[in-house]
Predicted model as a PDB file, atoms N, CA, C, CB and O in Angstrom, pLDDT in the B-factor column:
MODEL        1                                                                  
ATOM      1  N   UNK A   1     -15.252  11.614  25.446  1.00 86.00           N  
ATOM      2  CA  UNK A   1     -14.789  10.464  25.702  1.00 86.00           C  
ATOM      3  C   UNK A   1     -14.576   9.442  24.585  1.00 86.00           C  
ATOM      4  CB  UNK A   1     -15.541  10.030  26.583  1.00 86.00           C  
ATOM      5  O   UNK A   1     -15.196   9.314  23.530  1.00 86.00           O  
ATOM      6  N   UNK A   2     -13.582   8.768  25.058  1.00 95.00           N  
ATOM      7  CA  UNK A   2     -13.290   8.147  23.741  1.00 95.00           C  
ATOM      8  C   UNK A   2     -11.583   8.439  22.923  1.00 95.00           C  
ATOM      9  CB  UNK A   2     -14.567   8.809  22.767  1.00 95.00           C  
ATOM     10  O   UNK A   2     -10.747   9.341  22.977  1.00 95.00           O  
ATOM     11  N   UNK A   3     -11.718   6.926  22.097  1.00 98.00           N  
ATOM     12  CA  UNK A   3      -9.986   7.425  21.395  1.00 98.00           C  
ATOM     13  C   UNK A   3      -9.868   8.729  20.432  1.00 98.00           C  
ATOM     14  CB  UNK A   3      -9.318   6.080  20.235  1.00 98.00           C  
ATOM     15  O   UNK A   3     -10.991   8.891  19.956  1.00 98.00           O  
ATOM     16  N   UNK A   4      -9.038   9.662  19.977  1.00 98.00           N  
ATOM     17  CA  UNK A   4      -8.947   9.846  19.081  1.00 98.00           C  
ATOM     18  C   UNK A   4      -8.417   9.038  17.555  1.00 98.00           C  
ATOM     19  CB  UNK A   4      -8.596  10.583  19.498  1.00 98.00           C  
ATOM     20  O   UNK A   4      -8.620   9.414  16.400  1.00 98.00           O  
ATOM     21  N   UNK A   5      -7.821   8.047  17.951  1.00 98.00           N  
ATOM     22  CA  UNK A   5      -7.672   7.061  16.793  1.00 98.00           C  
ATOM     23  C   UNK A   5      -7.822   5.320  17.227  1.00 98.00           C  
ATOM     24  CB  UNK A   5      -6.082   7.378  16.138  1.00 98.00           C  
ATOM     25  O   UNK A   5      -7.455   4.596  18.153  1.00 98.00           O  
ATOM     26  N   UNK A   6      -8.278   5.238  16.469  1.00 98.00           N  
ATOM     27  CA  UNK A   6      -8.394   3.567  16.407  1.00 98.00           C  
ATOM     28  C   UNK A   6      -7.553   2.869  15.216  1.00 98.00           C  
ATOM     29  CB  UNK A   6     -10.049   3.105  16.151  1.00 98.00           C  
ATOM     30  O   UNK A   6      -8.010   2.842  14.073  1.00 98.00           O  
ATOM     31  N   UNK A   7      -6.463   2.380  15.500  1.00 98.00           N  
ATOM     32  CA  UNK A   7      -5.950   1.574  14.521  1.00 98.00           C  
ATOM     33  C   UNK A   7      -6.561  -0.298  14.472  1.00 98.00           C  
ATOM     34  CB  UNK A   7      -4.282   1.765  14.838  1.00 98.00           C  
ATOM     35  O   UNK A   7      -5.902  -1.050  15.190  1.00 98.00           O  
ATOM     36  N   UNK A   8      -7.607  -0.873  13.757  1.00 97.00           N  
ATOM     37  CA  UNK A   8      -7.962  -1.762  13.465  1.00 97.00           C  
ATOM     38  C   UNK A   8      -7.871  -2.668  12.275  1.00 97.00           C  
ATOM     39  CB  UNK A   8      -8.675  -1.516  13.709  1.00 97.00           C  
ATOM     40  O   UNK A   8      -8.783  -2.833  11.465  1.00 97.00           O  
ATOM     41  N   UNK A   9      -6.367  -3.402  12.225  1.00 97.00           N  
ATOM     42  CA  UNK A   9      -6.013  -4.651  11.083  1.00 97.00           C  
ATOM     43  C   UNK A   9      -6.143  -5.674  11.256  1.00 97.00           C  
ATOM     44  CB  UNK A   9      -4.935  -4.857  10.645  1.00 97.00           C  
ATOM     45  O   UNK A   9      -5.329  -6.388  11.841  1.00 97.00           O  
ATOM     46  N   UNK A  10      -7.304  -6.058  10.751  1.00 94.00           N  
ATOM     47  CA  UNK A  10      -7.850  -7.419  11.098  1.00 94.00           C  
ATOM     48  C   UNK A  10      -8.436  -7.646  10.209  1.00 94.00           C  
ATOM     49  CB  UNK A  10      -8.593  -7.668  12.168  1.00 94.00           C  
ATOM     50  O   UNK A  10      -8.453  -6.839   9.279  1.00 94.00           O  
ATOM     51  N   UNK A  11      -9.243  -9.001  10.145  1.00 93.00           N  
ATOM     52  CA  UNK A  11      -9.711  -9.429   8.751  1.00 93.00           C  
ATOM     53  C   UNK A  11     -11.493  -8.040   8.480  1.00 93.00           C  
ATOM     54  CB  UNK A  11     -10.210 -11.797   8.929  1.00 93.00           C  
ATOM     55  O   UNK A  11     -11.935  -7.065   9.088  1.00 93.00           O  
ATOM     56  N   UNK A  12     -11.785  -8.631   7.559  1.00 96.00           N  
ATOM     57  CA  UNK A  12     -12.604  -7.502   7.089  1.00 96.00           C  
ATOM     58  C   UNK A  12     -14.314  -7.976   7.563  1.00 96.00           C  
ATOM     59  CB  UNK A  12     -12.326  -7.300   5.214  1.00 96.00           C  
ATOM     60  O   UNK A  12     -15.289  -7.245   7.392  1.00 96.00           O  
ATOM     61  N   UNK A  13     -14.344  -9.107   8.066  1.00 97.00           N  
ATOM     62  CA  UNK A  13     -15.931  -9.899   8.876  1.00 97.00           C  
ATOM     63  C   UNK A  13     -15.437  -9.207   9.909  1.00 97.00           C  
ATOM     64  CB  UNK A  13     -16.297 -11.912   9.189  1.00 97.00           C  
ATOM     65  O   UNK A  13     -16.053  -8.145  10.002  1.00 97.00           O  
ATOM     66  N   UNK A  14     -14.640  -9.313  10.697  1.00 97.00           N  
ATOM     67  CA  UNK A  14     -14.070  -8.666  11.913  1.00 97.00           C  
ATOM     68  C   UNK A  14     -14.428  -7.112  12.267  1.00 97.00           C  
ATOM     69  CB  UNK A  14     -12.588  -8.767  11.761  1.00 97.00           C  
ATOM     70  O   UNK A  14     -15.005  -6.688  13.267  1.00 97.00           O  
ATOM     71  N   UNK A  15     -13.896  -6.368  11.112  1.00 97.00           N  
ATOM     72  CA  UNK A  15     -14.462  -5.192  11.237  1.00 97.00           C  
ATOM     73  C   UNK A  15     -15.777  -4.799  11.179  1.00 97.00           C  
ATOM     74  CB  UNK A  15     -14.005  -4.623  10.568  1.00 97.00           C  
ATOM     75  O   UNK A  15     -16.360  -3.855  11.714  1.00 97.00           O  
ATOM     76  N   UNK A  16     -16.119  -5.598  10.507  1.00 98.00           N  
ATOM     77  CA  UNK A  16     -17.608  -5.660   9.745  1.00 98.00           C  
ATOM     78  C   UNK A  16     -18.764  -5.762  11.272  1.00 98.00           C  
ATOM     79  CB  UNK A  16     -17.728  -7.476   8.440  1.00 98.00           C  
ATOM     80  O   UNK A  16     -19.770  -5.122  11.576  1.00 98.00           O  
ATOM     81  N   UNK A  17     -18.020  -6.868  11.939  1.00 98.00           N  
ATOM     82  CA  UNK A  17     -18.924  -7.055  12.876  1.00 98.00           C  
ATOM     83  C   UNK A  17     -18.899  -6.394  14.401  1.00 98.00           C  
ATOM     84  CB  UNK A  17     -18.925  -8.335  12.928  1.00 98.00           C  
ATOM     85  O   UNK A  17     -19.671  -6.409  15.360  1.00 98.00           O  
ATOM     86  N   UNK A  18     -17.884  -5.935  14.176  1.00 98.00           N  
ATOM     87  CA  UNK A  18     -17.395  -4.700  15.362  1.00 98.00           C  
ATOM     88  C   UNK A  18     -17.903  -3.317  15.013  1.00 98.00           C  
ATOM     89  CB  UNK A  18     -15.637  -4.494  15.466  1.00 98.00           C  
ATOM     90  O   UNK A  18     -18.417  -2.642  15.905  1.00 98.00           O  
ATOM     91  N   UNK A  19     -17.796  -2.831  13.741  1.00 98.00           N  
ATOM     92  CA  UNK A  19     -18.189  -1.429  13.832  1.00 98.00           C  
ATOM     93  C   UNK A  19     -19.282  -0.950  14.230  1.00 98.00           C  
ATOM     94  CB  UNK A  19     -18.120  -0.924  12.885  1.00 98.00           C  
ATOM     95  O   UNK A  19     -19.326   0.184  13.753  1.00 98.00           O  
ATOM     96  N   UNK A  20     -20.447  -1.191  14.985  1.00 98.00           N  
ATOM     97  CA  UNK A  20     -21.342  -0.335  16.236  1.00 98.00           C  
ATOM     98  C   UNK A  20     -20.165  -0.184  16.952  1.00 98.00           C  
ATOM     99  CB  UNK A  20     -22.734  -1.162  17.226  1.00 98.00           C  
ATOM    100  O   UNK A  20     -19.831   0.999  17.012  1.00 98.00           O  
ATOM    101  N   UNK A  21     -19.291  -1.075  17.609  1.00 98.00           N  
ATOM    102  CA  UNK A  21     -18.292  -0.937  18.958  1.00 98.00           C  
ATOM    103  C   UNK A  21     -17.348  -0.127  18.918  1.00 98.00           C  
ATOM    104  CB  UNK A  21     -17.593  -2.062  19.349  1.00 98.00           C  
ATOM    105  O   UNK A  21     -17.028   0.547  19.897  1.00 98.00           O  
ATOM    106  N   UNK A  22     -16.594  -0.051  17.460  1.00 98.00           N  
ATOM    107  CA  UNK A  22     -15.479   0.830  17.162  1.00 98.00           C  
ATOM    108  C   UNK A  22     -16.228   2.112  17.191  1.00 98.00           C  
ATOM    109  CB  UNK A  22     -14.679   0.527  15.759  1.00 98.00           C  
ATOM    110  O   UNK A  22     -15.672   2.910  17.946  1.00 98.00           O  
ATOM    111  N   UNK A  23     -17.622   2.726  16.458  1.00 98.00           N  
ATOM    112  CA  UNK A  23     -17.781   3.793  16.300  1.00 98.00           C  
ATOM    113  C   UNK A  23     -18.040   4.418  17.987  1.00 98.00           C  
ATOM    114  CB  UNK A  23     -18.837   3.880  15.196  1.00 98.00           C  
ATOM    115  O   UNK A  23     -17.566   5.532  18.213  1.00 98.00           O  
ATOM    116  N   UNK A  24     -18.774   3.704  19.119  1.00 98.00           N  
ATOM    117  CA  UNK A  24     -19.238   4.231  20.048  1.00 98.00           C  
ATOM    118  C   UNK A  24     -17.833   4.355  20.506  1.00 98.00           C  
ATOM    119  CB  UNK A  24     -20.335   3.579  20.794  1.00 98.00           C  
ATOM    120  O   UNK A  24     -17.758   5.396  21.160  1.00 98.00           O  
ATOM    121  N   UNK A  25     -16.279   3.536  20.431  1.00 98.00           N  
ATOM    122  CA  UNK A  25     -15.460   3.886  21.392  1.00 98.00           C  
ATOM    123  C   UNK A  25     -14.218   4.807  21.089  1.00 98.00           C  
ATOM    124  CB  UNK A  25     -15.090   2.747  21.914  1.00 98.00           C  
ATOM    125  O   UNK A  25     -13.083   4.783  21.566  1.00 98.00           O  
ATOM    126  N   UNK A  26     -14.985   5.894  19.836  1.00 98.00           N  
ATOM    127  CA  UNK A  26     -14.084   6.448  18.662  1.00 98.00           C  
ATOM    128  C   UNK A  26     -14.593   8.082  19.625  1.00 98.00           C  
ATOM    129  CB  UNK A  26     -14.724   6.036  16.453  1.00 98.00           C  
ATOM    130  O   UNK A  26     -15.618   7.975  20.299  1.00 98.00           O  
ATOM    131  N   UNK A  27     -14.281   8.678  19.629  1.00 98.00           N  
ATOM    132  CA  UNK A  27     -14.175  10.568  20.193  1.00 98.00           C  
ATOM    133  C   UNK A  27     -14.697  11.510  18.784  1.00 98.00           C  
ATOM    134  CB  UNK A  27     -11.970  11.218  20.643  1.00 98.00           C  
ATOM    135  O   UNK A  27     -14.335  11.257  17.635  1.00 98.00           O  
ATOM    136  N   UNK A  28     -15.281  12.220  19.032  1.00 97.00           N  
ATOM    137  CA  UNK A  28     -16.337  12.935  17.780  1.00 97.00           C  
ATOM    138  C   UNK A  28     -14.746  13.463  17.286  1.00 97.00           C  
ATOM    139  CB  UNK A  28     -17.976  14.521  18.324  1.00 97.00           C  
ATOM    140  O   UNK A  28     -13.846  13.669  18.099  1.00 97.00           O  
ATOM    141  N   UNK A  29     -14.601  13.627  15.854  1.00 97.00           N  
ATOM    142  CA  UNK A  29     -13.750  14.153  15.271  1.00 97.00           C  
ATOM    143  C   UNK A  29     -12.244  13.123  15.567  1.00 97.00           C  
ATOM    144  CB  UNK A  29     -13.821  15.665  15.752  1.00 97.00           C  
ATOM    145  O   UNK A  29     -11.179  13.507  15.083  1.00 97.00           O  
ATOM    146  N   UNK A  30     -12.294  12.089  16.222  1.00 98.00           N  
ATOM    147  CA  UNK A  30     -11.179  11.168  16.011  1.00 98.00           C  
ATOM    148  C   UNK A  30     -11.419   9.903  14.785  1.00 98.00           C  
ATOM    149  CB  UNK A  30     -10.918  10.502  17.505  1.00 98.00           C  
ATOM    150  O   UNK A  30     -12.557   9.634  14.398  1.00 98.00           O  
ATOM    151  N   UNK A  31     -10.233   9.212  14.268  1.00 98.00           N  
ATOM    152  CA  UNK A  31     -10.508   8.398  13.526  1.00 98.00           C  
ATOM    153  C   UNK A  31     -10.132   6.859  13.668  1.00 98.00           C  
ATOM    154  CB  UNK A  31     -10.133   8.908  12.604  1.00 98.00           C  
ATOM    155  O   UNK A  31      -9.481   6.212  14.488  1.00 98.00           O  
ATOM    156  N   UNK A  32     -10.932   6.517  12.339  1.00 98.00           N  
ATOM    157  CA  UNK A  32     -10.685   5.125  12.145  1.00 98.00           C  
ATOM    158  C   UNK A  32      -9.735   4.897  11.326  1.00 98.00           C  
ATOM    159  CB  UNK A  32     -11.697   4.447  11.740  1.00 98.00           C  
ATOM    160  O   UNK A  32      -9.735   5.556  10.286  1.00 98.00           O  
ATOM    161  N   UNK A  33      -8.701   3.943  11.545  1.00 98.00           N  
ATOM    162  CA  UNK A  33      -8.212   3.116  10.274  1.00 98.00           C  
ATOM    163  C   UNK A  33      -8.370   1.863  10.211  1.00 98.00           C  
ATOM    164  CB  UNK A  33      -6.950   3.187  10.019  1.00 98.00           C  
ATOM    165  O   UNK A  33      -8.093   1.123  11.155  1.00 98.00           O  
ATOM    166  N   UNK A  34      -8.872   1.425   9.009  1.00 98.00           N  
ATOM    167  CA  UNK A  34      -9.167   0.243   8.855  1.00 98.00           C  
ATOM    168  C   UNK A  34      -8.746  -0.704   7.794  1.00 98.00           C  
ATOM    169  CB  UNK A  34     -10.209   0.304   8.888  1.00 98.00           C  
ATOM    170  O   UNK A  34      -8.965  -0.532   6.595  1.00 98.00           O  
ATOM    171  N   UNK A  35      -8.078  -1.796   8.359  1.00 97.00           N  
ATOM    172  CA  UNK A  35      -6.627  -2.294   7.469  1.00 97.00           C  
ATOM    173  C   UNK A  35      -6.448  -3.716   7.681  1.00 97.00           C  
ATOM    174  CB  UNK A  35      -5.101  -1.535   7.998  1.00 97.00           C  
ATOM    175  O   UNK A  35      -6.653  -4.221   8.785  1.00 97.00           O  
ATOM    176  N   UNK A  36      -6.037  -4.451   6.571  1.00 94.00           N  
ATOM    177  CA  UNK A  36      -5.812  -5.903   6.605  1.00 94.00           C  
ATOM    178  C   UNK A  36      -7.305  -6.750   5.894  1.00 94.00           C  
ATOM    179  CB  UNK A  36      -5.495  -6.334   8.382  1.00 94.00           C  
ATOM    180  O   UNK A  36      -7.787  -7.862   6.107  1.00 94.00           O  
ATOM    181  N   UNK A  37      -7.717  -5.583   4.959  1.00 97.00           N  
ATOM    182  CA  UNK A  37      -8.648  -5.651   4.159  1.00 97.00           C  
ATOM    183  C   UNK A  37      -8.896  -6.574   2.506  1.00 97.00           C  
ATOM    184  CB  UNK A  37      -8.678  -4.411   4.108  1.00 97.00           C  
ATOM    185  O   UNK A  37      -9.523  -5.871   1.713  1.00 97.00           O  
ATOM    186  N   UNK A  38      -8.766  -7.037   2.318  1.00 97.00           N  
ATOM    187  CA  UNK A  38      -8.546  -7.694   0.507  1.00 97.00           C  
ATOM    188  C   UNK A  38      -9.502  -6.777  -0.044  1.00 97.00           C  
ATOM    189  CB  UNK A  38      -9.082  -9.644   0.025  1.00 97.00           C  
ATOM    190  O   UNK A  38     -10.604  -6.514   0.438  1.00 97.00           O  
ATOM    191  N   UNK A  39      -8.861  -6.186  -1.370  1.00 97.00           N  
ATOM    192  CA  UNK A  39      -9.373  -5.099  -2.212  1.00 97.00           C  
ATOM    193  C   UNK A  39     -10.718  -5.770  -2.483  1.00 97.00           C  
ATOM    194  CB  UNK A  39      -8.436  -4.698  -3.595  1.00 97.00           C  
ATOM    195  O   UNK A  39     -11.768  -5.130  -2.439  1.00 97.00           O  
ATOM    196  N   UNK A  40     -10.661  -7.068  -2.764  1.00 97.00           N  
ATOM    197  CA  UNK A  40     -12.543  -8.126  -3.098  1.00 97.00           C  
ATOM    198  C   UNK A  40     -13.424  -7.480  -1.692  1.00 97.00           C  
ATOM    199  CB  UNK A  40     -12.395 -10.790  -2.798  1.00 97.00           C  
ATOM    200  O   UNK A  40     -14.097  -6.538  -2.110  1.00 97.00           O  
ATOM    201  N   UNK A  41     -13.599  -7.633  -0.480  1.00 97.00           N  
ATOM    202  CA  UNK A  41     -14.019  -7.237   0.477  1.00 97.00           C  
ATOM    203  C   UNK A  41     -14.764  -5.937   0.786  1.00 97.00           C  
ATOM    204  CB  UNK A  41     -13.202  -7.376   1.000  1.00 97.00           C  
ATOM    205  O   UNK A  41     -15.820  -5.610   1.329  1.00 97.00           O  
ATOM    206  N   UNK A  42     -13.489  -5.217   0.054  1.00 97.00           N  
ATOM    207  CA  UNK A  42     -13.527  -3.407   0.326  1.00 97.00           C  
ATOM    208  C   UNK A  42     -15.646  -2.769   0.385  1.00 97.00           C  
ATOM    209  CB  UNK A  42     -12.365  -2.391  -1.770  1.00 97.00           C  
ATOM    210  O   UNK A  42     -16.184  -2.427   1.438  1.00 97.00           O  
ATOM    211  N   UNK A  43     -15.962  -2.778  -0.211  1.00 98.00           N  
ATOM    212  CA  UNK A  43     -17.133  -2.770  -0.539  1.00 98.00           C  
ATOM    213  C   UNK A  43     -18.255  -3.150   0.818  1.00 98.00           C  
ATOM    214  CB  UNK A  43     -17.126  -3.701  -1.725  1.00 98.00           C  
ATOM    215  O   UNK A  43     -18.936  -2.225   1.261  1.00 98.00           O  
ATOM    216  N   UNK A  44     -18.385  -4.570   1.432  1.00 98.00           N  
ATOM    217  CA  UNK A  44     -18.744  -4.819   2.088  1.00 98.00           C  
ATOM    218  C   UNK A  44     -18.455  -4.091   3.574  1.00 98.00           C  
ATOM    219  CB  UNK A  44     -18.611  -5.775   1.767  1.00 98.00           C  
ATOM    220  O   UNK A  44     -19.134  -3.550   4.446  1.00 98.00           O  
ATOM    221  N   UNK A  45     -17.430  -4.317   3.404  1.00 98.00           N  
ATOM    222  CA  UNK A  45     -16.489  -3.700   4.608  1.00 98.00           C  
ATOM    223  C   UNK A  45     -17.167  -1.817   4.896  1.00 98.00           C  
ATOM    224  CB  UNK A  45     -14.372  -3.735   3.860  1.00 98.00           C  
ATOM    225  O   UNK A  45     -17.524  -1.349   5.977  1.00 98.00           O  
ATOM    226  N   UNK A  46     -17.149  -1.071   3.470  1.00 98.00           N  
ATOM    227  CA  UNK A  46     -17.413   0.072   3.355  1.00 98.00           C  
ATOM    228  C   UNK A  46     -18.908   0.536   4.031  1.00 98.00           C  
ATOM    229  CB  UNK A  46     -17.237   0.266   2.001  1.00 98.00           C  
ATOM    230  O   UNK A  46     -19.192   1.262   4.983  1.00 98.00           O  
ATOM    231  N   UNK A  47     -19.679  -0.210   3.106  1.00 98.00           N  
ATOM    232  CA  UNK A  47     -21.501  -0.301   4.015  1.00 98.00           C  
ATOM    233  C   UNK A  47     -21.268  -0.730   5.514  1.00 98.00           C  
ATOM    234  CB  UNK A  47     -22.808  -1.835   3.253  1.00 98.00           C  
ATOM    235  O   UNK A  47     -22.000  -0.013   6.196  1.00 98.00           O  
ATOM    236  N   UNK A  48     -20.806  -1.295   6.033  1.00 98.00           N  
ATOM    237  CA  UNK A  48     -21.155  -1.899   7.313  1.00 98.00           C  
ATOM    238  C   UNK A  48     -20.426  -0.457   8.007  1.00 98.00           C  
ATOM    239  CB  UNK A  48     -20.427  -3.707   7.702  1.00 98.00           C  
ATOM    240  O   UNK A  48     -20.927  -0.110   9.077  1.00 98.00           O  
ATOM    241  N   UNK A  49     -19.459   0.265   7.552  1.00 98.00           N  
ATOM    242  CA  UNK A  49     -18.925   1.313   8.744  1.00 98.00           C  
ATOM    243  C   UNK A  49     -19.832   2.584   8.435  1.00 98.00           C  
ATOM    244  CB  UNK A  49     -17.061   1.754   8.639  1.00 98.00           C  
ATOM    245  O   UNK A  49     -20.155   3.489   9.206  1.00 98.00           O  
ATOM    246  N   UNK A  50     -20.197   2.377   6.908  1.00 98.00           N  
ATOM    247  CA  UNK A  50     -21.475   3.776   6.785  1.00 98.00           C  
ATOM    248  C   UNK A  50     -22.540   3.444   7.760  1.00 98.00           C  
ATOM    249  CB  UNK A  50     -22.398   3.947   5.073  1.00 98.00           C  
ATOM    250  O   UNK A  50     -22.956   4.458   8.320  1.00 98.00           O  
ATOM    251  N   UNK A  51     -22.992   2.578   8.062  1.00 98.00           N  
ATOM    252  CA  UNK A  51     -24.444   2.205   8.186  1.00 98.00           C  
ATOM    253  C   UNK A  51     -24.193   2.438   9.825  1.00 98.00           C  
ATOM    254  CB  UNK A  51     -25.032   0.464   7.514  1.00 98.00           C  
ATOM    255  O   UNK A  51     -25.075   2.872  10.566  1.00 98.00           O  
ATOM    256  N   UNK A  52     -22.892   2.091  10.253  1.00 98.00           N  
ATOM    257  CA  UNK A  52     -22.470   1.734  11.897  1.00 98.00           C  
ATOM    258  C   UNK A  52     -22.387   3.960  12.187  1.00 98.00           C  
ATOM    259  CB  UNK A  52     -20.082   0.319  12.110  1.00 98.00           C  
ATOM    260  O   UNK A  52     -22.557   4.503  13.279  1.00 98.00           O  
ATOM    261  N   UNK A  53     -22.148   4.559  11.109  1.00 98.00           N  
ATOM    262  CA  UNK A  53     -21.835   6.081  10.874  1.00 98.00           C  
ATOM    263  C   UNK A  53     -20.890   6.970  11.137  1.00 98.00           C  
ATOM    264  CB  UNK A  53     -22.524   6.641  11.274  1.00 98.00           C  
ATOM    265  O   UNK A  53     -20.859   8.127  11.556  1.00 98.00           O  
ATOM    266  N   UNK A  54     -19.878   5.911  10.687  1.00 98.00           N  
ATOM    267  CA  UNK A  54     -18.022   6.279  10.274  1.00 98.00           C  
ATOM    268  C   UNK A  54     -18.902   7.199   8.900  1.00 98.00           C  
ATOM    269  CB  UNK A  54     -16.417   4.292   9.599  1.00 98.00           C  
ATOM    270  O   UNK A  54     -19.945   6.982   8.284  1.00 98.00           O  
ATOM    271  N   UNK A  55     -17.805   8.332   8.845  1.00 98.00           N  
ATOM    272  CA  UNK A  55     -17.688   9.133   7.459  1.00 98.00           C  
ATOM    273  C   UNK A  55     -16.538   8.514   6.668  1.00 98.00           C  
ATOM    274  CB  UNK A  55     -17.374  10.797   7.678  1.00 98.00           C  
ATOM    275  O   UNK A  55     -15.773   7.874   7.390  1.00 98.00           O  
ATOM    276  N   UNK A  56     -16.275   8.533   5.608  1.00 98.00           N  
ATOM    277  CA  UNK A  56     -15.455   7.748   4.646  1.00 98.00           C  
ATOM    278  C   UNK A  56     -14.584   9.277   4.323  1.00 98.00           C  
ATOM    279  CB  UNK A  56     -16.466   6.811   3.144  1.00 98.00           C  
ATOM    280  O   UNK A  56     -15.049  10.364   3.980  1.00 98.00           O  
ATOM    281  N   UNK A  57     -13.312   8.915   4.555  1.00 98.00           N  
ATOM    282  CA  UNK A  57     -12.588  10.221   4.127  1.00 98.00           C  
ATOM    283  C   UNK A  57     -11.468   9.357   3.123  1.00 98.00           C  
ATOM    284  CB  UNK A  57     -11.803  11.285   5.644  1.00 98.00           C  
ATOM    285  O   UNK A  57     -10.654  10.219   2.791  1.00 98.00           O  
ATOM    286  N   UNK A  58     -11.134   8.278   2.606  1.00 98.00           N  
ATOM    287  CA  UNK A  58      -9.644   7.869   1.565  1.00 98.00           C  
ATOM    288  C   UNK A  58      -9.838   6.038   1.652  1.00 98.00           C  
ATOM    289  CB  UNK A  58      -7.560   8.585   2.563  1.00 98.00           C  
ATOM    290  O   UNK A  58     -10.405   5.253   2.412  1.00 98.00           O  
ATOM    291  N   UNK A  59      -9.302   5.979   0.843  1.00 97.00           N  
ATOM    292  CA  UNK A  59      -8.821   4.447   1.057  1.00 97.00           C  
ATOM    293  C   UNK A  59      -7.361   3.956   0.287  1.00 97.00           C  
ATOM    294  CB  UNK A  59     -10.087   3.445   0.430  1.00 97.00           C  
ATOM    295  O   UNK A  59      -7.376   3.872  -0.941  1.00 97.00           O  
ATOM    296  N   UNK A  60      -6.610   3.764   0.738  1.00 97.00           N  
ATOM    297  CA  UNK A  60      -4.748   3.562   0.396  1.00 97.00           C  
ATOM    298  C   UNK A  60      -4.923   1.676  -0.380  1.00 97.00           C  
ATOM    299  CB  UNK A  60      -3.312   3.590   2.688  1.00 97.00           C  
ATOM    300  O   UNK A  60      -5.509   0.767   0.209  1.00 97.00           O  
ATOM    301  N   UNK A  61      -4.451   1.580  -1.342  1.00 97.00           N  
ATOM    302  CA  UNK A  61      -4.223   0.462  -1.956  1.00 97.00           C  
ATOM    303  C   UNK A  61      -2.987   0.041  -1.695  1.00 97.00           C  
ATOM    304  CB  UNK A  61      -4.440   0.533  -3.196  1.00 97.00           C  
ATOM    305  O   UNK A  61      -2.260   0.985  -1.385  1.00 97.00           O  
ATOM    306  N   UNK A  62      -2.352  -1.194  -1.693  1.00 96.00           N  
ATOM    307  CA  UNK A  62      -1.577  -2.031  -2.053  1.00 96.00           C  
ATOM    308  C   UNK A  62      -1.561  -3.137  -2.507  1.00 96.00           C  
ATOM    309  CB  UNK A  62      -1.136  -2.110  -1.521  1.00 96.00           C  
ATOM    310  O   UNK A  62      -1.805  -4.026  -1.692  1.00 96.00           O  
ATOM    311  N   UNK A  63      -1.294  -3.537  -3.873  1.00 96.00           N  
ATOM    312  CA  UNK A  63      -1.974  -4.667  -4.427  1.00 96.00           C  
ATOM    313  C   UNK A  63      -3.130  -4.957  -3.809  1.00 96.00           C  
ATOM    314  CB  UNK A  63      -1.235  -5.771  -4.431  1.00 96.00           C  
ATOM    315  O   UNK A  63      -4.041  -4.162  -4.040  1.00 96.00           O  
ATOM    316  N   UNK A  64      -3.414  -6.027  -2.955  1.00 96.00           N  
ATOM    317  CA  UNK A  64      -4.869  -6.822  -2.977  1.00 96.00           C  
ATOM    318  C   UNK A  64      -5.075  -6.350  -1.803  1.00 96.00           C  
ATOM    319  CB  UNK A  64      -5.046  -8.528  -3.129  1.00 96.00           C  
ATOM    320  O   UNK A  64      -5.901  -7.124  -1.320  1.00 96.00           O  
ATOM    321  N   UNK A  65      -4.717  -5.161  -0.659  1.00 97.00           N  
ATOM    322  CA  UNK A  65      -5.208  -4.859   0.509  1.00 97.00           C  
ATOM    323  C   UNK A  65      -5.138  -3.579   0.168  1.00 97.00           C  
ATOM    324  CB  UNK A  65      -4.594  -5.329   1.735  1.00 97.00           C  
ATOM    325  O   UNK A  65      -4.491  -2.982  -0.692  1.00 97.00           O  
ATOM    326  N   UNK A  66      -6.200  -3.125   1.286  1.00 97.00           N  
ATOM    327  CA  UNK A  66      -6.463  -1.729   1.278  1.00 97.00           C  
ATOM    328  C   UNK A  66      -5.893  -0.957   3.280  1.00 97.00           C  
ATOM    329  CB  UNK A  66      -8.552  -1.657   0.773  1.00 97.00           C  
ATOM    330  O   UNK A  66      -5.166  -1.238   4.233  1.00 97.00           O  
ATOM    331  N   UNK A  67      -6.346  -0.481   3.067  1.00 98.00           N  
ATOM    332  CA  UNK A  67      -6.175   0.582   4.358  1.00 98.00           C  
ATOM    333  C   UNK A  67      -7.296   1.399   3.983  1.00 98.00           C  
ATOM    334  CB  UNK A  67      -4.626   1.550   4.518  1.00 98.00           C  
ATOM    335  O   UNK A  67      -7.349   1.907   2.863  1.00 98.00           O  
ATOM    336  N   UNK A  68      -8.406   1.599   5.046  1.00 98.00           N  
ATOM    337  CA  UNK A  68      -9.438   2.644   4.580  1.00 98.00           C  
ATOM    338  C   UNK A  68      -9.439   4.154   6.089  1.00 98.00           C  
ATOM    339  CB  UNK A  68     -11.353   1.514   4.407  1.00 98.00           C  
ATOM    340  O   UNK A  68      -9.555   3.821   7.268  1.00 98.00           O  
ATOM    341  N   UNK A  69      -9.365   4.919   5.876  1.00 98.00           N  
ATOM    342  CA  UNK A  69      -9.252   6.202   7.135  1.00 98.00           C  
ATOM    343  C   UNK A  69     -11.123   7.065   7.121  1.00 98.00           C  
ATOM    344  CB  UNK A  69      -7.532   7.834   6.403  1.00 98.00           C  
ATOM    345  O   UNK A  69     -11.723   7.619   6.200  1.00 98.00           O  
ATOM    346  N   UNK A  70     -11.358   6.915   7.979  1.00 98.00           N  
ATOM    347  CA  UNK A  70     -12.436   7.030   8.516  1.00 98.00           C  
ATOM    348  C   UNK A  70     -13.018   7.919   9.631  1.00 98.00           C  
ATOM    349  CB  UNK A  70     -12.529   6.096   8.737  1.00 98.00           C  
ATOM    350  O   UNK A  70     -12.800   7.424  10.737  1.00 98.00           O  
ATOM    351  N   UNK A  71     -13.647   9.003   9.669  1.00 98.00           N  
ATOM    352  CA  UNK A  71     -13.610   9.725  10.797  1.00 98.00           C  
ATOM    353  C   UNK A  71     -15.569   9.654  11.747  1.00 98.00           C  
ATOM    354  CB  UNK A  71     -12.976  11.481  10.103  1.00 98.00           C  
ATOM    355  O   UNK A  71     -16.592   9.471  11.088  1.00 98.00           O  
ATOM    356  N   UNK A  72     -15.563   9.816  13.032  1.00 98.00           N  
ATOM    357  CA  UNK A  72     -16.622  10.306  13.360  1.00 98.00           C  
ATOM    358  C   UNK A  72     -17.294  11.629  13.293  1.00 98.00           C  
ATOM    359  CB  UNK A  72     -16.588  10.038  14.209  1.00 98.00           C  
ATOM    360  O   UNK A  72     -18.429  11.770  13.748  1.00 98.00           O  
TER     361      UNK A  72                                                      
ENDMDL                                                                          
END                                                                             
């Protein structure tokens, strides 16, 4: 059960707070795209998603914004 893909284009604080919920909603092998994150907040979001159990894949940067790809 769960989603193959979740796209969370919201501010860093909400992604951090929702990390465990997003993890439980994602299917094993599924992908989370987390964006709407300022470069200055990238590391704290990364820590929260790692703590929730996600596996980091890659970060895409566009000026001061990042989009990170994660898998379950």
